[in-house]
Wavefront OBJ file of the C-alpha trace (Angstrom):
o trace
v -24.721 17.748 48.294
v -24.206 14.920 45.760
v -22.679 15.511 42.321
v -22.078 13.066 39.453
v -19.111 14.986 37.922
v -17.129 18.204 38.174
v -16.906 20.592 35.253
v -13.695 22.544 35.507
v -13.976 25.869 33.635
v -10.732 27.524 32.512
v -9.521 30.224 30.073
v -6.501 30.309 27.795
v -3.354 31.732 29.323
v -1.879 34.921 27.946
v 0.944 32.928 26.393
v -1.609 30.609 24.600
v -3.411 33.620 23.277
v -0.174 35.145 22.057
v 0.783 31.874 20.246
v -2.653 31.780 18.568
v -2.177 35.442 17.432
v 1.374 34.966 16.180
v 1.100 31.263 15.082
v 4.210 30.206 17.075
v 5.846 30.663 20.463
v 9.039 31.854 18.755
v 7.152 34.615 16.900
v 5.302 35.581 20.054
v 8.551 35.802 21.986
v 10.064 37.994 19.233
v 7.063 40.344 19.359
v 7.106 40.722 23.177
v 10.847 41.230 23.494
v 11.191 43.573 20.524
v 8.602 45.825 22.193
v 10.532 45.759 25.445
v 8.409 43.206 27.302
v 9.585 40.279 29.413
v 8.587 37.152 27.702
v 9.675 35.066 30.790
v 6.828 36.517 32.716
v 4.356 35.082 30.226
v 6.031 31.640 30.441
v 6.121 31.732 34.191
v 2.487 32.652 34.392
v 1.681 29.885 31.938
v 3.596 27.222 33.908
v 2.033 28.407 37.277
v -1.495 28.120 35.827
v -0.922 24.551 34.472
v 0.585 23.447 37.737
v -2.479 24.703 39.534
v -4.854 23.186 36.919
v -3.096 19.780 37.344
v -3.337 20.002 41.156
v -7.053 20.851 40.851
v -7.766 18.010 38.495
v -6.049 15.566 40.811
v -7.893 16.912 43.883
v -11.260 16.789 42.060
v -10.661 13.234 40.666
v -10.582 11.788 44.195
v -14.307 12.663 44.455
v -15.735 13.006 40.974
v -14.955 12.444 37.281
v -13.466 15.801 36.051
v -14.109 17.378 32.720
v -12.181 20.492 31.605
v -14.210 23.003 29.467
v -12.742 26.052 27.892
v -14.440 29.408 28.537
v -15.368 29.776 24.793
v -17.786 26.884 25.115
v -19.849 28.289 28.082
v -22.745 29.799 25.983
v -23.422 26.447 24.258
v -22.494 23.860 26.903
v -25.344 21.929 28.480
v -24.859 21.567 32.122
v -26.499 18.906 34.325
v -28.159 19.643 37.717
v -25.661 17.136 39.154
v -22.633 19.021 38.003
v -20.256 20.750 40.388
v -18.772 23.811 38.696
v -15.108 24.388 39.420
v -13.730 27.629 38.064
v -9.935 28.119 37.872
v -8.747 31.509 36.632
v -9.249 35.241 37.242
v -12.315 36.880 38.847
v -13.815 37.639 35.440
v -14.135 34.039 34.682
v -16.369 33.380 37.701
v -18.624 36.315 36.520
v -18.849 34.979 33.020
v -19.544 31.442 34.179
v -22.261 32.255 36.650
v -24.512 33.396 33.747
v -24.591 29.959 32.166
v -24.752 27.299 34.938
v -28.281 27.637 36.108
v -27.571 28.357 39.788
v -25.275 25.412 40.227
v -22.700 25.908 43.039
v -19.427 27.467 41.877
v -16.231 26.436 43.618
v -13.798 29.123 42.420
v -10.010 28.656 42.610
v -7.192 31.251 42.470
v -4.421 29.611 40.459
v -1.863 32.317 41.305
v -2.572 34.090 44.628
v 0.587 36.165 44.237
v -0.753 37.712 40.997
v -4.612 37.781 41.359
v -6.530 39.562 44.079
v -9.195 36.814 43.903
v -12.204 38.722 45.245
v -14.411 36.028 43.685
v -11.878 33.261 44.199
v -12.192 31.941 47.839
v -10.132 28.861 47.342
v -6.549 28.007 46.295
v -4.997 24.746 45.276
v -4.006 24.213 48.913
v -7.575 24.040 50.228
v -9.728 22.856 47.314
v -10.141 19.404 48.900
v -11.510 21.064 52.032
v -14.034 22.945 49.924
v -15.200 19.680 48.234
v -15.369 17.864 51.551
v -17.564 20.652 52.979
v -19.839 20.401 50.013
v -20.236 16.657 50.495
v -21.007 16.909 54.162
v -23.151 20.102 53.678
v -20.936 22.173 55.892
v -20.313 24.687 53.148
v -21.526 28.229 52.862
v -23.059 29.771 49.799
v -23.027 33.390 48.834
v -26.157 34.007 46.729
v -25.207 36.885 44.453
v -27.938 38.882 42.685
v -27.671 39.027 38.858
v -29.341 41.349 36.383
v -31.530 40.282 33.372
v -32.089 41.944 30.001
v -35.188 40.675 28.151
v -35.855 41.780 24.619
v -39.343 42.161 23.143
v -38.842 38.981 21.132
v -37.820 36.860 24.227
v -34.126 36.974 23.772
v -32.395 37.040 27.150
v -29.036 37.961 28.604
v -27.826 37.773 32.256
v -25.208 40.023 33.911
v -23.121 39.199 36.998
v -21.591 42.728 37.213
v -23.213 45.069 34.793
v -24.960 45.801 31.485
v -24.050 48.363 28.912
v -26.933 49.525 26.634
v -26.122 51.707 23.698
v -24.103 52.144 20.522
v -21.173 49.616 19.891
v -18.888 52.461 18.760
v -18.048 55.959 20.065
v -21.123 57.688 18.669
v -24.204 58.847 20.451
v -26.568 56.256 21.704
v -30.231 57.133 20.754
v -33.151 55.575 22.574
v -36.334 56.131 24.440
v -36.103 55.373 28.212
v -39.055 54.694 30.632
v -38.660 54.626 34.411
v -41.038 55.354 37.344
v -43.856 56.247 35.047
v -41.716 58.804 33.116
v -40.749 58.430 29.429
v -38.334 60.541 27.388
v -36.057 60.421 24.334
v -32.337 60.548 25.108
v -28.944 60.807 23.371
v -26.092 59.812 25.511
v -22.944 57.623 25.878
v -25.157 54.700 26.773
v -26.732 53.346 29.966
v -24.890 51.226 32.628
v -26.959 48.910 34.887
v -25.011 47.503 37.783
v -25.517 44.735 40.346
v -24.025 44.858 43.872
v -21.139 42.632 42.667
v -20.408 45.167 39.934
v -20.885 48.344 41.949
v -17.199 48.762 42.722
v -16.319 48.495 39.034
v -17.657 50.385 36.051
v -20.361 52.015 38.137
v -17.907 53.404 40.697
v -15.856 54.978 37.947
v -18.914 56.995 36.847
v -19.412 58.224 40.427
v -15.746 59.131 40.589
v -16.055 61.223 37.410
v -19.122 62.977 38.856
v -17.341 63.645 42.171
v -14.440 65.226 40.385
v -16.761 67.611 38.553
v -18.598 68.477 41.817
v -15.368 68.943 43.695
v -14.222 71.550 41.201
v -17.164 73.779 42.065
v -17.679 72.813 45.743
v -14.609 71.852 47.731
v -16.708 70.691 50.587
v -18.667 68.164 48.561
v -18.271 64.702 49.988
v -17.300 61.757 47.881
v -20.268 59.489 47.372
v -19.431 55.948 48.201
v -21.486 53.157 46.671
v -22.432 50.625 49.306
v -24.502 47.955 47.561
v -24.272 44.342 49.022
v -23.713 41.560 46.526
v -26.906 39.755 47.834
v -29.007 42.981 47.693
v -32.261 42.800 45.703
v -31.354 45.898 43.943
v -29.707 47.324 40.730
v -28.379 50.684 40.003
v -28.558 52.417 36.583
v -26.810 55.517 35.354
v -27.125 57.321 32.034
v -23.648 58.298 30.822
v -23.148 61.816 29.542
v -26.776 62.567 28.525
v -27.114 65.342 25.984
v -29.833 68.035 26.199
v -31.267 69.261 22.860
v -34.504 70.164 21.221
v -35.542 66.505 20.862
v -33.570 64.792 23.673
v -34.019 65.199 27.397
v -31.919 64.455 30.558
v -34.539 64.041 33.207
v -33.861 60.337 33.755
v -30.284 59.845 34.761
v -30.035 57.545 37.700
v -32.282 55.154 39.556
v -32.605 51.913 41.615
v -34.323 48.829 40.214
v -36.065 46.238 42.407
v -38.093 43.139 41.825
v -41.069 45.363 41.209
v -39.449 48.251 39.393
v -37.782 47.647 36.062
v -36.126 49.867 33.398
v -37.556 49.990 29.856
v -35.554 51.081 26.883
v -36.564 51.322 23.091
v -33.813 51.616 20.655
v -33.703 54.480 18.147
v -30.323 53.371 16.639
v -30.418 52.363 13.054
v -27.379 50.171 13.298
v -24.669 49.104 15.882
v -27.031 49.112 18.901
v -26.009 46.516 21.468
v -26.600 45.236 24.991
v -23.563 43.456 26.431
v -22.871 42.177 29.826
v -19.808 42.212 32.132
v -17.469 44.032 29.770
v -17.505 41.188 27.230
v -18.424 42.729 23.960
v -18.793 39.306 22.181
v -21.511 38.454 24.732
v -24.227 40.692 23.428
v -27.760 41.175 22.111
v -28.422 43.245 18.965
v -30.340 46.349 19.843
v -31.353 48.360 16.829
v -34.439 50.325 15.869
v -37.562 48.225 16.573
v -36.100 46.492 19.601
v -37.175 47.124 23.106
v -35.728 45.773 26.328
v -36.700 45.414 30.025
v -33.922 45.397 32.613
v -34.546 43.958 35.969
v -33.374 41.553 38.678
v -32.892 38.028 37.380
v -34.741 35.139 38.900
v -31.428 33.206 39.036
v -28.708 33.782 41.578
v -25.034 33.093 41.319
v -24.127 30.559 44.038
v -20.597 31.003 45.086
v -19.154 28.432 47.476
v -17.252 29.947 50.423
v -14.762 28.442 52.728
v -15.642 27.999 56.393
v -13.081 30.713 57.122
v -15.112 33.316 55.217
v -17.508 35.732 56.838
l 1 2 3 4 5 6 7 8 9 10 11 12 13 14 15 16 17 18 19 20 21 22 23 24 25 26 27 28 29 30 31 32 33 34 35 36 37 38 39 40 41 42 43 44 45 46 47 48 49 50 51 52 53 54 55 56 57 58 59 60 61 62 63 64 65 66 67 68 69 70 71 72 73 74 75 76 77 78 79 80 81 82 83 84 85 86 87 88 89 90 91 92 93 94 95 96 97 98 99 100 101 102 103 104 105 106 107 108 109 110 111 112 113 114 115 116 117 118 119 120 121 122 123 124 125 126 127 128 129 130 131 132 133 134 135 136 137 138 139 140 141 142 143 144 145 146 147 148 149 150 151 152 153 154 155 156 157 158 159 160 161 162 163 164 165 166 167 168 169 170 171 172 173 174 175 176 177 178 179 180 181 182 183 184 185 186 187 188 189 190 191 192 193 194 195 196 197 198 199 200 201 202 203 204 205 206 207 208 209 210 211 212 213 214 215 216 217 218 219 220 221 222 223 224 225 226 227 228 229 230 231 232 233 234 235 236 237 238 239 240 241 242 243 244 245 246 247 248 249 250 251 252 253 254 255 256 257 258 259 260 261 262 263 264 265 266 267 268 269 270 271 272 273 274 275 276 277 278 279 280 281 282 283 284 285 286 287 288 289 290 291 292 293 294 295 296 297 298 299 300 301 302 303 304 305 306 307 308 309 310 311 312
């Protein structure tokens, strides 16, 4: 594959975020240490990241012209079809990046393997050059990960790598009309979660864990339901959280599977503070108040994660 340049996506370190919050490193140090924390850990994490970033830039520069872009610019940055996307950071940065890069290959690097599990980070600074070489010679493997799409009635659109939350922005009841499989009903709940295969071991699994604990209290022989949804599966799972039965709200629609031909429709009944956000990032959202309706389904786009040849 031929690329003109490499866009290196990064996020601020925790130390940089602290300095922004407290205006200086000295004040950040005072805050952490006065609350019993170890400020040296933040400094070491910061230095490790920048050493990895420097190594990554140098490795990339032997092949392409590198450009570093902060995570905050992802929603507005215009990517070219000849860009190689290099992500260096935690797993969540890969998920956030995939929604904005128009199916471009993502080469994801774990900057600190001793600290991060790196489920979505197949490469380290030690083998990034091998990854780029494989891309250049078409020896690479791609994992094409299914994403979800939320499309409002007015055409606004949002993608999710892991999951969507649909409901109230605060801890009040979410009110809406839900339609699935030819059935429509009004509901009041703690919101709806729609999960991809990649997200099925996250928020969705916690909901199943909660349900399992309730079932176990009444049936000690009840087996724990494990979610086994492949990242590349053409399937999404939705769950209604804590639906409330009343004279005007029902609980008949609580769980379902979405496919290319089966979508979920939701109409907001919330006067204010209705939202749809993706991947746990509340700042990445669509307003979903009364008068708004949304269809949730499988996105046409895939996230293309570059794998090393050592990966299965």
